[in-house]
C-alpha positions in Angstrom: 103.2 88.7 107.0 101.0 90.9 104.8 97.7 89.3 103.8 97.0 89.6 100.1 93.9 91.4 99.0 91.4 89.3 97.1 91.7 90.5 93.5 88.6 90.9 91.3 87.6 87.6 89.6 88.3 88.8 86.1 89.1 86.5 83.2 92.8 86.4 82.4 93.9 87.5 79.0 97.5 86.1 78.8 98.2 87.5 75.3 97.9 90.7 73.4 94.8 91.1 71.1 96.9 90.7 67.9 98.4 87.4 69.2 95.0 86.1 70.2 93.6 86.9 66.8 96.3 85.0 65.0 95.9 82.1 67.4 92.2 81.9 66.8 92.8 81.5 63.1 95.2 78.6 63.6 94.5 75.4 65.4 98.2 74.7 65.6 98.8 78.1 67.3 96.1 77.5 69.8 97.6 74.1 70.6 101.1 75.5 71.1 100.6 77.2 74.5 104.3 77.9 74.8 103.9 80.7 72.2 101.7 82.7 74.6 103.6 84.1 77.6 102.4 84.2 81.1 101.5 87.7 82.4 101.2 87.3 86.2 103.8 86.5 88.8 103.4 83.5 91.1 102.2 84.2 94.6 103.9 82.8 97.7 102.7 83.4 101.2 102.1 82.0 104.7 99.2 82.4 107.1 96.9 80.9 109.6 93.5 79.4 108.8 90.8 78.0 111.1 89.4 74.5 110.7 86.2 74.8 108.7 84.0 73.2 111.3 83.7 75.5 114.3 85.5 78.5 112.8 84.4 82.0 113.9 82.1 83.8 111.3 84.1 85.3 108.5 87.4 83.7 109.7 89.8 82.5 107.0 89.2 78.8 106.4 90.1 78.4 102.7 92.5 79.4 99.8 91.5 81.1 96.6 94.1 80.0 94.1 93.8 82.7 91.5 94.2 85.6 93.9 96.5 83.7 96.3 94.3 84.9 99.2 93.3 83.1 102.4 89.5 83.6 102.7 86.4 82.3 104.2 84.7 79.2 102.7 81.3 80.9 102.8 78.2 80.8 100.6 79.9 83.1 98.0 82.1 80.1 97.0 85.0 82.4 96.1 87.5 79.7 97.1 89.1 76.5 95.8 90.1 74.5 98.9 89.0 74.6 102.5 90.8 73.2 105.5 89.5 71.2 108.4 90.6 69.1 111.4 88.6 65.9 111.8 87.6 64.4 115.2 90.8 62.3 115.3 92.9 65.5 114.8 93.8 64.7 111.2 94.2 67.5 108.7 91.5 67.5 105.9 91.8 69.4 102.6 88.4 69.8 100.9 87.8 71.0 97.3 85.0 73.4 96.8 82.5 70.7 95.8 83.3 68.7 99.0 82.1 71.7 101.0 79.2 72.8 98.8 76.4 70.8 97.1 76.9 70.0 93.4 74.4 72.8 92.5 76.0 75.5 94.6 79.7 74.8 93.6 81.1 76.8 90.8 83.9 74.7 89.5 85.9 71.5 89.8 89.0 71.4 92.0 91.3 68.4 91.9 94.0 67.4 94.4 97.0 65.1 94.7 99.6 64.4 97.3 103.4 64.7 96.7 105.1 62.0 98.7 108.5 62.6 97.3 109.3 66.3 97.3 109.5 68.9 100.0 107.6 72.1 99.5 110.7 74.0 98.3 111.9 71.1 96.0 108.6 71.1 94.1 109.1 73.7 91.4 106.5 72.6 88.9 103.0 71.0 89.2 102.5 67.6 87.5 100.0 67.6 84.6 98.0 64.6 85.7 97.4 62.3 88.7 94.8 64.5 90.4 91.6 63.3 92.0 88.6 65.6 91.2 86.3 67.0 93.9 87.6 64.5 96.5 88.6 65.5 100.1 92.1 64.3 101.2 93.7 63.8 104.6 97.3 64.9 105.0 100.0 65.0 107.6 101.8 68.1 108.7 104.6 69.0 106.2 103.1 66.9 103.5 102.7 68.7 100.2 99.4 68.7 98.4 98.8 70.0 94.9 95.7 71.8 93.7 94.4 71.9 90.1 91.5 74.4 89.8 89.3 74.6 86.7 88.0 78.1 87.7 86.1 79.4 84.7 86.1 82.9 86.2 89.9 82.9 85.8 90.3 80.8 82.7 87.0 80.8 80.8 88.4 82.5 77.7 92.1 81.8 78.1 94.0 80.4 75.1 96.7 78.9 77.4 94.6 76.4 79.3 91.6 75.9 81.5 93.3 75.2 84.9 95.5 77.0 87.5 97.7 75.3 90.0 98.9 75.7 93.6 101.1 73.8 96.1 100.2 73.8 99.8 101.8 72.5 103.0 100.4 72.7 106.5 103.4 73.4 108.7 101.7 73.3 112.2 98.4 72.3 113.8 96.9 73.8 117.0 94.2 71.2 117.7 93.0 73.1 120.8 92.5 76.4 118.9 91.5 74.6 115.7 94.0 76.5 113.7 96.5 75.5 111.0 99.7 77.3 109.8 99.7 77.1 106.0 102.4 77.9 103.4 101.5 78.0 99.7 102.5 79.1 96.2 100.0 79.6 93.4 100.4 80.2 89.7 97.5 82.3 88.5 98.4 81.9 84.8 96.0 79.6 83.1 97.7 76.4 81.8 101.0 77.3 83.4 102.4 74.9 86.1 105.6 76.6 87.3 106.1 77.6 91.0 109.2 79.6 90.3 109.4 83.1 91.6 108.3 85.8 89.2 106.4 85.5 85.9 106.7 81.8 84.9 108.1 80.6 81.6 106.0 77.4 81.5 
């Protein structure tokens, strides 16, 4: 597996300048996000993360949705969700604000479980049903969805204010406090597809 490099946290411009200008002049155009194409491919990968509590310094404990990178849930707060194992051995997924104080956190991250679909069956994120800034416990092989309102990614986007990911923990090593994670992220603001390549919606 090749670990992805954390990409610079630049705002996404999903349309050409001319298209953006036209959209800015028309409320209807701004509301019709399907007229603005996605520009970035979805990111799918697997990896191993440490449980947040007790992890070695600098070890990967979190996922940054926009870059699709496993990273450390440190004081830079360049992450969306962190992973932990509680004293009973249960997997815990924590949005950024569940790790940081309200003043330190940079954006809202919302979660929901999918109790119907397997990871591969889930090809599109739902638009609603998420719980904001609330930690969730999950079982191995249970899919969890992430909705991230990352202003560094979507602050000036015309296509939406959120980006999405799906995650599944495929294995847990309680003794080593490590979790095997599989995930797909859609870094295009407002797009909810997990299909391979540049999404259509």
